[in-house]
C-alpha positions as CSV (number, residue, x, y, z in Angstrom):
1,M,0.3,-46.4,-17.4
2,P,-0.8,-43.6,-19.9
3,V,-1.0,-41.0,-17.1
4,E,2.8,-41.3,-16.4
5,I,3.6,-40.9,-19.9
6,A,1.4,-37.8,-20.1
7,L,3.7,-36.3,-17.5
8,S,7.0,-36.6,-19.6
9,I,9.0,-33.5,-20.5
10,G,11.0,-32.1,-23.3
11,L,12.6,-28.7,-22.9
12,G,13.0,-27.8,-26.5
13,A,9.5,-26.5,-27.0
14,I,9.8,-24.4,-23.8
15,I,12.9,-22.8,-25.2
16,D,11.1,-22.2,-28.5
17,G,8.4,-20.5,-26.6
18,I,11.0,-18.2,-24.9
19,K,12.4,-17.3,-28.3
20,I,8.9,-16.4,-29.7
21,W,8.2,-14.4,-26.6
22,Y,11.4,-12.2,-26.9
23,E,10.3,-11.3,-30.5
24,R,7.1,-9.8,-29.2
25,K,8.3,-7.7,-26.1
26,D,6.4,-4.5,-26.8
27,I,2.7,-5.2,-26.6
28,S,-0.3,-3.1,-25.8
29,D,-2.6,-3.2,-22.7
30,R,-5.2,-5.0,-24.8
31,E,-2.6,-7.7,-25.9
32,K,-1.5,-8.1,-22.2
33,Q,-5.1,-8.8,-21.2
34,D,-5.3,-11.3,-24.1
35,V,-2.1,-13.0,-22.8
36,L,-3.4,-13.1,-19.3
37,S,-6.7,-14.5,-20.5
38,A,-4.9,-17.3,-22.4
39,I,-2.6,-18.0,-19.4
40,S,-5.7,-18.3,-17.2
41,S,-7.1,-20.8,-19.5
42,V,-4.0,-23.0,-19.4
43,M,-3.8,-22.6,-15.6
44,N,-7.5,-23.7,-15.4
45,A,-6.8,-26.7,-17.5
46,C,-3.8,-27.6,-15.2
47,S,-5.8,-27.4,-12.1
48,Q,-8.6,-29.5,-13.6
49,T,-6.1,-32.1,-14.8
50,R,-4.3,-32.1,-11.4
51,A,-7.6,-32.6,-9.6
52,Y,-8.4,-35.6,-11.9
53,L,-5.0,-37.1,-11.4
54,Y,-5.3,-36.8,-7.6
55,D,-8.6,-38.4,-7.6
56,I,-7.2,-41.5,-9.5
57,R,-3.9,-41.6,-7.9
58,E,-4.5,-40.6,-4.3
59,L,-8.1,-41.3,-3.8
60,K,-7.9,-44.5,-6.0
61,L,-11.0,-43.6,-7.8
62,N,-11.6,-45.4,-11.1
63,T,-10.7,-43.6,-14.3
64,D,-13.7,-41.7,-15.8
65,R,-13.8,-41.7,-19.7
66,N,-16.5,-38.9,-19.5
67,R,-14.2,-36.8,-17.4
68,E,-11.2,-37.6,-19.7
69,R,-13.3,-36.4,-22.6
70,E,-14.0,-33.2,-20.8
71,L,-10.3,-32.7,-20.2
72,S,-9.6,-33.4,-23.8
73,Q,-12.1,-30.6,-24.9
74,L,-10.6,-28.3,-22.3
75,W,-7.1,-28.8,-23.5
76,Q,-8.3,-28.4,-27.0
77,N,-9.7,-24.9,-26.0
78,V,-6.5,-24.1,-24.4
79,A,-4.5,-24.9,-27.4
80,N,-6.7,-22.5,-29.5
81,D,-6.4,-19.8,-26.9
82,I,-2.7,-19.8,-26.4
83,Y,-1.7,-20.4,-30.0
84,P,-1.3,-16.8,-30.9
85,I,0.8,-16.3,-27.9
86,D,3.0,-19.3,-27.4
87,R,3.0,-21.9,-30.2
88,P,5.1,-24.5,-28.3
89,L,2.7,-24.3,-25.3
90,A,-0.1,-24.6,-27.8
91,H,1.4,-27.8,-29.2
92,S,1.9,-29.2,-25.7
93,S,-1.9,-28.3,-25.0
94,Q,-2.7,-30.1,-28.3
95,I,-1.0,-33.3,-27.4
96,K,-2.7,-33.2,-23.9
97,A,-6.1,-32.9,-25.8
98,M,-5.2,-36.0,-28.0
99,G,-3.9,-37.9,-25.2
100,W,-7.0,-37.4,-23.0
101,A,-9.1,-38.2,-26.0
102,D,-7.2,-41.4,-26.9
103,P,-4.6,-42.6,-24.3
104,R,-2.7,-44.3,-27.1
105,E,-1.7,-40.7,-28.3
106,W,0.6,-40.4,-25.3
107,H,2.8,-42.9,-27.1
108,S,2.6,-41.4,-30.5
109,E,5.4,-40.0,-32.5
110,R,4.0,-36.5,-32.4
111,A,4.1,-36.6,-28.6
112,V,7.9,-37.5,-28.3
113,G,9.8,-34.7,-26.7
114,V,6.8,-32.4,-26.2
115,P,6.5,-31.1,-22.8
116,V,3.2,-32.1,-21.2
117,K,4.1,-32.3,-17.6
118,L,1.8,-29.9,-15.6
119,D,4.6,-28.4,-13.6
120,K,6.5,-27.5,-16.8
121,L,3.3,-25.9,-18.4
122,I,2.7,-24.0,-15.1
123,E,6.3,-22.9,-15.3
124,Q,6.0,-21.6,-18.8
125,C,2.8,-19.7,-17.7
126,D,4.7,-18.1,-14.7
127,W,7.5,-17.1,-17.1
128,L,4.9,-15.7,-19.6
129,K,3.3,-13.6,-16.8
130,S,6.8,-12.4,-15.6
131,Q,7.4,-11.0,-19.1
132,L,4.4,-8.8,-18.8
133,E,6.0,-7.1,-15.9
134,N,9.2,-6.2,-17.8
């Protein structure tokens, strides 16, 4: 099932994101707001995706290609928002955008090893927020 494949994980991209973040520790208040805004974008996409997955898994609703197209666009916007801050997270978001647009993309070579599991993306957002506090 494509949804299960969408939840696979690869830690390499998360580690790359950590390395990038350490190189950018000193940021202005404006940059912090930009980071928080981008993180909010990711978290919104995660919650929208989780709600859809709940609907089809727990409520046994049929898949909805229109909703999947909306998720695809949402994740593409997330990829654009987070790119200047965390490129591996942007790459994960791009894979999610492509996967929701065309479920065959979950199996593509470019998706191998890319973290797309919602819990891992949320964990990365939490880590990014924690870095703003330091």
